[in-house]
N, C-alpha and C positions, 0 to 999 in steps of 0.2 A: 202311295204318294205318286203324284204326277210330275213327270220330268220332261222337259223339252230340250233337245239338243239344238242350241241356237246355231252353232257353227262347229265344224271340226276341220281344221287345216292340218291334217296329219299325214298326208301322203307326200312322199318324196318328190313325186313329179310336180306337185304344185309349187315346190320351192319354198313353201311357207309351213313346213312341219313344226310341230311343237305347240300348237294352240287349240284348246278345246273349251267351249263355253256351254255349260248346261244351265238351264233355268229351272228352278224349283219355286213355283209361286212367284213372289216378287224378289227373289234372290238369284243373281247370276253367279255361278261358280266358275271361275277361270282356272284351268289347269294349264300350267306353263312348264314347257320342258325344252325350251330353246332360248339362247341368249338374245336372239332378236326380239323375242316376245318381251322379255324384260326391259330391253332398250326402248320399246315402244309402248310401255305399260300405260302412260298417260293418255296417248292416243287411242289405244284400245279401250280403255275405261270411258273415254269421251264417246266413242261409237256406241258402246253398250248402254250408256246412260240415255241415249236417244231412243232406245226401245221402250214403247209404252208399257208400263206396269212394273218395270224393274226399279226397285228402290234401294237395293243393296248389291254390292259386289264383293264376293269373298275370293280372294286371290290365293291360289294354292300352287306355288312353285314346286317342281320336282327338284329338290336341292342336289340330290346325287347326280342326276343327268346334267344339271347346269354346271356342276363342278367339273364334269368331264369336258365341258366346252370352255372351261377356264374362268367361269364366273363364280365368284364366292359371294353368296347373299348374307352371310353372317358377319 
């Protein structure tokens, strides 16, 4: 299977840690492990939807890490 890493904002120096987007065919898989990513979920999805060829977005939050930041998704 062919995978493209569209973006990885995971370095602490970037101050944007917690967001990884991998693309598998026409599916973008978003790995979220920071509260700011969940806060801007709609904006992030809007940006991803502008990429040609992406038809679906699969959001995969890291529930345990987000709980550590005080965010409860359930």
